[in-house]
N, CA, C and O atoms as a MOPAC input file, in Angstrom:
PM7 MOZYME 1SCF
protein

 N      0.84700 1    -1.24100 1    -0.13100 1
 C      0.14000 1    -0.06200 1     0.02800 1
 C      0.83700 1     1.13200 1    -0.21800 1
 O      2.06300 1     1.03300 1    -0.25800 1
 N      0.30300 1     2.30600 1    -0.40300 1
 C      1.21500 1     3.51900 1    -0.77200 1
 C      0.32600 1     4.43100 1    -0.14400 1
 O     -0.89900 1     4.41900 1    -0.26500 1
 N      1.17600 1     5.42400 1     0.70700 1
 C      0.35500 1     6.76300 1     1.29300 1
 C      1.19000 1     7.89500 1     0.72100 1
 O      2.39800 1     8.11600 1     0.81300 1
 N      0.21100 1     8.55500 1     0.10200 1
 C      0.38100 1     9.86900 1    -0.65600 1
 C      0.24300 1    11.02400 1     0.42600 1
 O     -0.83400 1    11.17300 1     1.00200 1
 N      1.13000 1    11.69100 1     0.65300 1
 C      0.85000 1    12.89200 1     1.96300 1
 C      1.08300 1    14.23500 1     1.13500 1
 O      1.89200 1    14.42300 1     0.22600 1
 N      0.13700 1    15.14100 1     1.70200 1
 C      0.26900 1    16.47300 1     1.12100 1
 C      0.35700 1    17.14300 1     2.30400 1
 O     -0.20500 1    16.71500 1     3.31200 1
 N      1.03700 1    18.20500 1     2.29600 1
 C      1.65800 1    18.95900 1     3.84100 1
 C      1.56200 1    20.53000 1     2.99300 1
 O      2.12800 1    20.81300 1     1.93700 1
 N      0.77800 1    21.30000 1     3.71800 1
 C      0.73200 1    22.73800 1     3.26300 1
 C      0.60400 1    23.54400 1     4.65600 1
 O      0.09700 1    23.15000 1     5.70600 1
 N      1.21500 1    24.79700 1     4.36400 1
 C      1.02500 1    25.67900 1     5.55000 1
 C     -0.32400 1    25.98900 1     5.95700 1
 O     -1.27700 1    26.06800 1     5.18100 1
 N     -0.36900 1    26.17700 1     7.32000 1
 C     -1.73500 1    26.43100 1     7.70100 1
 C     -2.09000 1    28.10000 1     7.11700 1
 O     -1.21900 1    28.92500 1     6.84000 1
 N     -3.52700 1    28.31800 1     7.02500 1
 C     -3.71700 1    29.57400 1     6.79000 1
 C     -3.47100 1    30.74200 1     7.49900 1
 O     -3.87000 1    30.70500 1     8.66400 1
 N     -2.92400 1    31.78600 1     7.13400 1
 C     -2.25000 1    32.75400 1     7.96200 1
 C     -0.84700 1    32.58100 1     8.41000 1
 O     -0.30300 1    33.36200 1     9.19000 1
 N     -0.23400 1    31.46200 1     7.85900 1
 C      1.16300 1    31.46400 1     8.25000 1
 C      1.83100 1    32.21800 1     7.05800 1
 O      1.26100 1    32.05200 1     5.97900 1
 N      2.67900 1    32.82900 1     7.05800 1
 C      3.63200 1    33.81500 1     6.01800 1
 C      4.59600 1    32.31300 1     5.47100 1
 O      5.20000 1    31.46500 1     6.12700 1
 N      4.38200 1    32.49300 1     3.96200 1
 C      4.86300 1    31.40800 1     3.09200 1
 C      5.93300 1    32.22200 1     1.95600 1
 O      5.60100 1    32.45900 1     0.79500 1
 N      7.36900 1    32.61300 1     2.59800 1
 C      8.07900 1    33.17400 1     1.64900 1
 C      8.36900 1    32.48600 1     0.49400 1
 O      8.50300 1    33.15700 1    -0.53000 1
 N      8.50100 1    31.22900 1     0.43300 1
 C      8.73900 1    30.46800 1    -0.73000 1
 C      7.47300 1    30.53100 1    -1.70400 1
 O      7.61000 1    30.34500 1    -2.91300 1
 N      6.35000 1    30.77600 1    -1.17300 1
 C      5.45700 1    30.89700 1    -2.09500 1
 C      5.34300 1    32.47600 1    -2.66700 1
 O      5.05700 1    32.76900 1    -3.82800 1
 N      5.58300 1    33.26500 1    -1.76500 1
 C      5.70500 1    34.61700 1    -2.37500 1
 C      6.92400 1    34.87200 1    -3.25000 1
 O      6.81500 1    35.76200 1    -4.09300 1
 N      7.85800 1    34.32800 1    -3.17600 1
 C      9.06800 1    34.19500 1    -4.41200 1
 C      8.48500 1    33.51800 1    -5.26000 1
 O      8.85400 1    33.96400 1    -6.34600 1
 N      7.71700 1    32.61500 1    -5.42800 1
 C      7.09200 1    31.75000 1    -6.54300 1
 C      6.39800 1    32.83900 1    -7.39500 1
 O      6.62700 1    33.15700 1    -8.56300 1
 N      5.40200 1    33.38200 1    -6.43000 1
 C      4.64400 1    34.35200 1    -7.08400 1
 C      5.11700 1    35.61100 1    -7.68900 1
 O      4.59600 1    36.14500 1    -8.66900 1
 N      6.17700 1    36.06500 1    -7.01500 1
 C      7.03500 1    36.98400 1    -7.81400 1
 C      7.50800 1    36.67500 1    -8.90600 1
 O      7.43100 1    37.48500 1    -9.82900 1
 N      8.11300 1    35.44000 1    -9.08600 1
 C      8.86500 1    35.01100 1   -10.38400 1
 C      7.84100 1    34.67300 1   -11.41600 1
 O      8.12700 1    34.86700 1   -12.59800 1
 N      6.72400 1    34.20500 1   -11.10100 1
 C      5.99700 1    34.08300 1   -12.18200 1
 C      5.18900 1    35.52100 1   -12.80900 1
 O      4.78100 1    35.65100 1   -13.96400 1
 N      5.10500 1    36.40400 1   -11.84300 1
 C      4.68300 1    37.76700 1   -12.23500 1
 C      5.75400 1    38.22500 1   -13.30200 1
 O      5.34100 1    38.58700 1   -14.40300 1
 N      7.37600 1    38.22900 1   -12.98200 1
 C      8.00000 1    38.42400 1   -13.73000 1
 C      8.24600 1    37.87400 1   -14.92000 1
 O      8.91200 1    38.44400 1   -15.78400 1
 N      7.76000 1    36.79700 1   -15.04600 1
 C      7.66200 1    36.09700 1   -16.56400 1
 C      6.37000 1    36.37300 1   -17.23200 1
 O      6.18500 1    35.82600 1   -18.31900 1
 N      5.36800 1    37.20600 1   -16.70300 1
 C      4.21200 1    37.67000 1   -17.25800 1
 C      2.91600 1    37.14100 1   -16.92200 1
 O      1.85600 1    37.44500 1   -17.47000 1
 N      3.09000 1    36.28900 1   -15.93400 1
 C      1.85000 1    35.36500 1   -15.49500 1
 C      1.09900 1    36.52200 1   -14.57500 1
 O      1.14900 1    36.43000 1   -13.34900 1
 N      0.49500 1    37.46900 1   -15.13600 1
 C     -0.01900 1    38.63000 1   -14.24200 1
 C     -1.24600 1    38.15700 1   -13.55600 1
 O     -1.64100 1    38.78300 1   -12.57200 1
 N     -1.95000 1    37.01100 1   -14.02000 1
 C     -3.05900 1    36.64200 1   -13.36500 1
 C     -3.02400 1    36.02500 1   -12.18200 1
 O     -3.99400 1    35.86700 1   -11.44000 1
 N     -1.58700 1    35.56200 1   -11.92800 1
 C     -1.47400 1    34.69900 1   -10.45600 1
 C     -1.66800 1    35.75400 1    -9.44800 1
 O     -1.06300 1    36.82400 1    -9.50300 1
 N     -2.41300 1    35.48600 1    -8.63700 1
 C     -2.98900 1    36.33800 1    -7.26300 1
 C     -1.88600 1    35.91100 1    -6.14900 1
 O     -1.21800 1    36.78000 1    -5.58900 1
 N     -1.75400 1    34.75800 1    -5.90400 1
 C     -1.10800 1    34.15800 1    -4.80500 1
 C     -0.74100 1    32.73500 1    -5.00200 1
 O     -1.35100 1    31.94800 1    -5.72600 1
 N      0.47600 1    32.43800 1    -4.18000 1
 C      0.80600 1    31.08100 1    -4.44500 1
 C      1.23500 1    30.46600 1    -2.80300 1
 O      1.66600 1    31.25500 1    -1.96200 1
 N      1.09300 1    29.30000 1    -2.55500 1
 C      1.29400 1    28.52800 1    -1.43900 1
 C      2.06200 1    27.41200 1    -1.76900 1
 O      1.64700 1    26.62200 1    -2.61700 1
 N      3.16900 1    27.24200 1    -1.18500 1
 C      3.94800 1    26.23800 1    -1.57600 1
 C      3.89900 1    25.01100 1    -0.21900 1
 O      3.76200 1    25.31400 1     0.96600 1
 N      4.01300 1    23.94300 1    -0.62800 1
 C      3.96300 1    22.77700 1    -0.07100 1
 C      4.90200 1    21.76800 1    -0.05700 1
 O      6.04900 1    22.04500 1    -0.40800 1
 N      4.57600 1    20.46100 1     0.34200 1
 C      5.57200 1    19.28300 1     0.23900 1
 C      4.55000 1    17.99600 1    -0.12100 1
 O      3.37200 1    17.80100 1     0.17600 1
 N      5.21000 1    17.45800 1    -0.64200 1
 C      4.39300 1    15.89300 1    -1.31700 1
 C      5.32300 1    14.67500 1    -0.74200 1
 O      6.53000 1    14.74900 1    -0.97200 1
 N      4.94200 1    13.83200 1    -0.18500 1
 C      5.89500 1    12.62800 1     0.07300 1
 C      5.20100 1    11.39900 1    -0.07400 1
 O      4.02100 1    11.44500 1     0.27100 1
 N      5.63800 1    10.27500 1    -0.51000 1
 C      5.16600 1     9.10600 1    -0.67600 1
 C      5.75100 1     8.05700 1     0.11600 1
 O      6.98000 1     7.98200 1     0.13700 1
 N      5.01400 1     7.18000 1     0.81400 1
 C      5.44300 1     6.43000 1     1.71500 1
 C      4.81800 1     4.93000 1     1.14700 1
 O      3.66500 1     4.77100 1     0.74600 1
 N      5.81900 1     3.94000 1     1.21300 1
 C      5.30100 1     2.48000 1     0.88700 1
 C      5.31300 1     1.79200 1     2.03700 1
 O      6.30600 1     1.71800 1     2.76200 1
 N      3.99200 1     1.13900 1     2.31800 1
 C      3.70800 1     0.31500 1     3.53200 1
 C      3.55300 1    -1.12300 1     3.13700 1
 O      3.12300 1    -1.56000 1     2.06900 1
 N      3.98300 1    -1.78900 1     4.19600 1
 C      3.82600 1    -3.36400 1     4.15100 1
 C      2.38600 1    -3.71900 1     4.64600 1
 O      1.85300 1    -4.77400 1     4.30400 1
 N      1.66300 1    -2.65000 1     5.60400 1
 C      0.26700 1    -3.02500 1     5.63100 1
 C     -0.75000 1    -3.14800 1     4.84600 1
 O     -0.85200 1    -2.33400 1     3.92800 1
 N     -1.62400 1    -4.05200 1     4.98400 1
 C     -2.80900 1    -4.13400 1     4.07700 1
 C     -3.94500 1    -3.43000 1     4.36600 1
 O     -4.59800 1    -2.85000 1     3.49800 1
 N     -4.28000 1    -3.44600 1     5.77100 1
 C     -5.39000 1    -2.99700 1     6.24900 1
 C     -5.26500 1    -1.50500 1     6.36700 1
 O     -4.42300 1    -0.91500 1     7.04400 1
 N     -6.27700 1    -0.92700 1     5.56900 1
 C     -6.56700 1     0.90100 1     5.32900 1
 C     -6.51300 1     1.53900 1     6.80800 1
 O     -5.82200 1     2.49000 1     7.17500 1
 N     -7.38100 1     0.80400 1     7.52900 1
 C     -7.35000 1     1.83800 1     8.72000 1
 C     -6.05400 1     1.63500 1     9.63100 1
 O     -5.69800 1     2.67600 1    10.18400 1
 N     -5.42100 1     0.71700 1     9.85000 1
 C     -4.20100 1     0.69400 1    10.32800 1
 C     -3.03500 1     1.26900 1     9.91800 1
 O     -2.13800 1     1.64100 1    10.67500 1
 N     -3.03900 1     1.36800 1     8.41900 1
 C     -1.97000 1     1.96400 1     7.54300 1
 C     -2.32300 1     3.81400 1     7.81700 1
 O     -1.44800 1     4.55900 1     8.25900 1
 N     -3.57600 1     4.25000 1     7.50000 1
 C     -3.91900 1     5.30000 1     7.83500 1
 C     -3.38400 1     5.86600 1     9.33600 1
 O     -2.59100 1     6.80700 1     9.37400 1
 N     -3.77400 1     5.35800 1    10.30500 1
 C     -3.29500 1     5.35100 1    11.51900 1
 C     -1.65900 1     5.25400 1    11.78100 1
 O     -1.14900 1     5.90100 1    12.69500 1
 N     -1.01800 1     4.55300 1    11.06900 1
 C      0.52300 1     4.55700 1    11.21600 1
 C      1.12100 1     5.85300 1    10.44400 1
 O      2.15500 1     6.45800 1    10.72500 1
 N      0.32100 1     6.08700 1     9.53400 1
 C      1.03300 1     7.47600 1     8.62300 1
 C      0.56900 1     8.54800 1     9.50100 1
 O      1.33800 1     9.47800 1     9.74500 1
 N     -0.50200 1     8.52200 1     9.95900 1
 C     -1.25100 1     9.81000 1    10.76600 1
 C     -0.11400 1     9.96600 1    11.86100 1
 O      0.29800 1    11.11500 1    12.02200 1
 N      0.41900 1     9.01200 1    12.59500 1
 C      1.31600 1     9.24100 1    13.57100 1
 C      2.64400 1     9.67900 1    12.92100 1
 O      3.38300 1    10.44600 1    13.54000 1
 N      2.98500 1     9.20700 1    11.65700 1
 C      4.39500 1     9.42600 1    11.08900 1
 C      4.38400 1    11.14800 1    11.04500 1
 O      5.35800 1    11.84000 1    11.33900 1
 N      3.08900 1    11.64800 1    10.62000 1
 C      2.87000 1    12.96700 1    10.27100 1
 C      2.97500 1    13.73500 1    11.40900 1
 O      3.61100 1    14.78900 1    11.40500 1
 N      2.32400 1    13.24000 1    12.53400 1
 C      2.32600 1    14.18200 1    13.75100 1
 C      3.90000 1    13.90700 1    14.55700 1
 O      4.27500 1    14.62800 1    15.48100 1
 N      4.48200 1    13.07500 1    14.17700 1
 C      5.92600 1    12.97600 1    14.94100 1
 C      6.96200 1    13.28500 1    14.12100 1
 O      8.03700 1    13.45700 1    14.69400 1
 N      6.94200 1    13.41200 1    12.86800 1
 C      8.12400 1    13.90300 1    12.06300 1
 C      7.89600 1    14.44000 1    10.88800 1
 O      8.63000 1    15.37000 1    10.55400 1
 N      6.89800 1    14.02100 1    10.03200 1
 C      6.75000 1    14.34800 1     8.57000 1
 C      6.28300 1    16.00800 1     8.51900 1
 O      6.91300 1    16.73000 1     7.74600 1
 N      5.22900 1    16.58100 1     9.30900 1
 C      4.47500 1    17.91600 1     9.31700 1
 C      4.89600 1    18.54500 1    10.60400 1
 O      4.94300 1    17.89800 1    11.65000 1
 N      5.18300 1    19.74400 1    10.52400 1
 C      5.03200 1    20.46700 1    11.92000 1
 C      3.70800 1    20.91600 1    11.96300 1
 O      3.20900 1    21.80600 1    11.27400 1
 N      3.15500 1    20.20300 1    12.86300 1
 C      1.32000 1    20.55300 1    13.25300 1
 C      0.86800 1    21.77700 1    13.61400 1
 O     -0.27700 1    22.16500 1    13.38400 1
 N      1.91600 1    22.56900 1    14.31000 1
 C      1.74600 1    23.89300 1    14.70600 1
 C      1.51700 1    24.71800 1    13.79100 1
 O      0.78100 1    25.67800 1    14.01700 1
 N      2.18400 1    24.49600 1    12.37400 1
 C      2.02900 1    25.63600 1    11.55600 1
 C      1.74800 1    24.89800 1     9.88400 1
 O      1.73300 1    25.56700 1     8.85100 1
 N      1.52400 1    23.24800 1     9.96100 1
 C      1.14800 1    22.86200 1     8.82200 1
 C      0.20700 1    22.10200 1     9.07300 1
 O      0.14800 1    21.48200 1    10.13400 1
 N     -0.98800 1    21.99100 1     7.83300 1
 C     -1.83400 1    20.86200 1     7.60400 1
 C     -1.45100 1    19.64000 1     6.75800 1
 O     -0.65800 1    19.79400 1     5.82900 1
 N     -1.92800 1    18.53800 1     7.00700 1
 C     -1.55200 1    17.53700 1     6.04000 1
 C     -2.89400 1    16.75500 1     5.83900 1
 O     -3.75000 1    16.66400 1     6.71900 1
 N     -3.00100 1    16.14200 1     4.46100 1
 C     -3.61700 1    15.18000 1     4.01700 1
 C     -3.08500 1    13.55300 1     3.68700 1
 O     -1.94000 1    13.32000 1     3.29900 1
 N     -3.82100 1    12.79300 1     3.84800 1
 C     -3.20700 1    11.44400 1     3.64100 1
 C     -4.29500 1    10.82600 1     2.63700 1
 O     -5.49200 1    10.81300 1     2.92400 1
 N     -3.75300 1    10.28700 1     1.37100 1
 C     -4.46200 1     9.29500 1     0.51000 1
 C     -3.77300 1     8.10600 1     0.38400 1
 O     -2.58400 1     8.08200 1     0.06400 1
 N     -4.38500 1     7.17800 1     0.59700 1
 C     -3.67500 1     5.47600 1     0.47100 1
 C     -4.33600 1     4.98900 1    -0.69600 1
 O     -5.51200 1     5.16900 1    -1.00900 1
 N     -3.35700 1     4.28200 1    -1.37400 1
 C     -3.42300 1     3.87900 1    -2.67500 1
 C     -2.95700 1     2.33000 1    -2.51800 1
 O     -1.86700 1     2.04900 1    -2.02000 1
 N     -3.96900 1     1.24600 1    -3.03200 1
 C     -3.60900 1    -0.03100 1    -3.01100 1
 C     -2.40200 1    -0.42200 1    -4.10300 1
 O     -1.98500 1    -1.57800 1    -4.17400 1

């Protein structure tokens, strides 16, 4: 089973990388870009076949290491 994890900054947290990307896009002529929020994407291959156990394990991984839950949100998608 594969876990796909999307990690993004919480609303209201400053995103200097996102701001830099937006500025670069404006410089390239993409004036319709209003704002950019940058995040992380992580894939984890799991030996677990039970979806509930896999989700619980990945949730613990995110809470302990992969995401800074003070300033970041995360979503988990499991794929067989």
